[in-house]
N, C-alpha and C positions, 0 to 999 in steps of 0.2 A: 410444500409452505417454501417461501423465498426467502433467504437471510442474506444481509450485507455486515459485513465488518472489515476495519482498516487498521492498518498499522499495531501489527501483533509484535514487532520488534524482538523477537527471540524469548519472549516471556511464556515458555511454556506451562507454568501453573494458570495465567492467567486465561491462554487459550483453552487449556482442559477444562478450566471452570465454566466457560460459555459452551463448549461440547457436552459437558455433562447437564446444562439447564435445556438446551434445544433439541438434544436428541435426536440428530439428523437422520432421518429415514432413507430409504433408498429413491423415494418420489421427490424428497428434498432437494434443493440445491443450495449451496452456501458459496456466496459470492466474495473473494477476498480482495480489497481493493491496493493491494500493494503493502510493500514494507514489512514484509515476513522477517526479515534477517537484521542484524546489527543490535547495537546497545547491548541487548541481555545475550545470553550464551547457547540458546539454545534454537537458533534460527536456521540453521542447516536441517537439523532433525525436522522441525516442524516443514520446512519447505518440502522435504522427502515425502512427509506425511500428506501434504497437499497435492503432489504429484502422483501419489499412489491412490488417492482418493477419486472414484468416476463422479461424486456429486459434490465435488468444490472446483471452483474454478477461480482462476487468479487475474487480476492485473498486474501492470510492470509499476513496481513503485521508484522513486530517486535513490530509495539506497541499492536495490538491486541494479539499476542505472549505473551508478557507480561504481558497483563492483565490477561490472562487466567491462566498464572502461578502464578502471584500474588495472585488469587484469589483461587487458590488450585484446577483447573480445566484444568489442562494444555494440549494443544493439543499435546505434545509429550510425551508418557509415561515414558522417560527417563529424564523428569522434575518433576517426583511424588516428590513433597517436603518432606524432612523431618521437624521435627518439628523445628529445628534450623534455615533450608532454608527459613520457610513462612515470617518471618520479612524481611529477606534479598532480597526477590523477591519484597515485597511490597514497599520497601524503592527504589529498583532499578526502578521501575515503576514510582513511584513518582518522583524520580529523571529526569524522561524523560516526565515530563509533564503530567503525568496519574492521578494526583489527581482532576484535573477539571471534567475528565471522571467518576471517582468513585463517585464523588460528585452526578452525575445525575443519575448512576446506582442504587445507594442507595433509590432515591424516587420511584423507578418503584416496581411494582407487582413483588413477587417472579416468579409467572409464566411467566410473561413477560423476566425477567432477564432469567430464565431458557432457554426460547426460543432463545435468543439473543446469549446465550452460545453455545447452540446446532448448533445454524447456523454456528457460528465462527470454531466450532470444525470440521465441515463438508467440510469447504472450501479447495481448491487445493492450492498448493504452486506453482505451474506453470500451465500454459494453453498452448497447441499449438493450432494456428489455421492458416488457409491458405484464404488469401485476394486476389482476382486477379491472381490466380497462385503463390503467393508468400508465404512462410512458414515464420512464425513469433511465437517466444516462448516469451510468457508474464511472466513476474516474477517480484517478488517485489525486491530481492536483487541479486539473482543468479539462476543458472538452477540447480533444486536438484539434478542432475545426475552426475552433477562435482564435488560433495562432495568429498573430500579427507580425510578420516578416521585420516591421519597422522598429521593434522591441530588441535593442543590441544584446540584453542580457540574456535573451533566450535564442541560441543560435539555430533552433529547429523546431518544429511542430512537437517531436517527441520530448525535447528539452523541455518544452513550455510545459507539457502534458502532465510530467511527473514533477516539476518544480515549482509552477506558479503556486502563490498562495492566495486562496480564494479568499478576498474581502467582501463584507456585507455590503458595500456599496457596488461592486462590480457589477454589469448587466449581464442579464442573459437573455438569448433571443427568444424563449417561451416555446410552448409546445412539449417541455417534459420539465420533469422535477431533476436536479442535479444533485446526485450523492456521492460524497466527497470525504477523502482522508486527508492525510499529510499535514492540515493545521489542526493543532489541538484546540479543542472548541473553547479553551480559557482565553483564548485570543479572539474570540467572536461574543463570548458573554461569561457574566461574572459566575462564580460559584466553586467550589470544593466539596467533593469530586465532581469532576468533571460529567456532565451529562451531555447527550445528542443535542446538538443546535438544530432550529428550525430557522430558518430565513425565507426570504420571497423566491420560491422557485428552487430551493437549494437546502440541503440538510448535510450537516457535518456530523461525521461520526467517529472522529479520532478522539477519545478522551485519555490519552496519554499513558497507553500499555508500555510506552519506550521509557518512561520516566523510571528512576529508580524505584525499589522497594522503599515502602514508608512515606511515600511522595503524596500519595491520594492519586497517583494515577491508576488507570484501569481501562480492560479492554471493554468496548460497548458492541453491542450487535443490535440489529433492529430488523425486525421480521417485519416483511413489506405486504402482507396478505391482512395484517390487523394492525402494523404500527405498533406492535408490542416492542418494548425496549429490554434488552437482557444485560447485565453488568456483571463483569468477574469481580471476584472477590480482590479487593484492592491490592 
């Protein structure tokens, strides 16, 4: 069975709720579309769990991208900071709830931190898979190949792929269904608690796991073999 989820944001309770429901087996694969860290406090622990699991595969999210850039080991060579940029990048990460992750990172041995950073820098931005004869493109924010260098807000294809917030009106080339995180589905359809969003050629699965406890945020997981939805306890 093939499962996808996104934007855990350090909430171990919600992640464990999903794992207890899907009961991932050796022949199954769970794709995690980025943003494992930040907001809640267990992001580094969950990241290490993913790294150790042979049947879990991860994409880079904008929060991992921010962390690497803030710590002067950027994913994208275009983001190698000047002296003046270093403080700015760290402040940007902290404004996006990265301080809790940084606090946990500092407690780890240097060798383990280096292992985590090396893993993150190897992550893909998109993954193409076929399930039941149907093609899917897994992304955090957007398909890397649709990057347009004329958009000044996005400085590179990598920055575009992790930061672009997909809107219902944004066109796709066809030939696949895009599954994305990054944008909570409440911005695409009404309703609380949030549910998986189905648009034309696209499926949004960020249902607010990064939201505070008690806010009706939850983690969503989609099984592509039969399109069954799983939701964590809120």
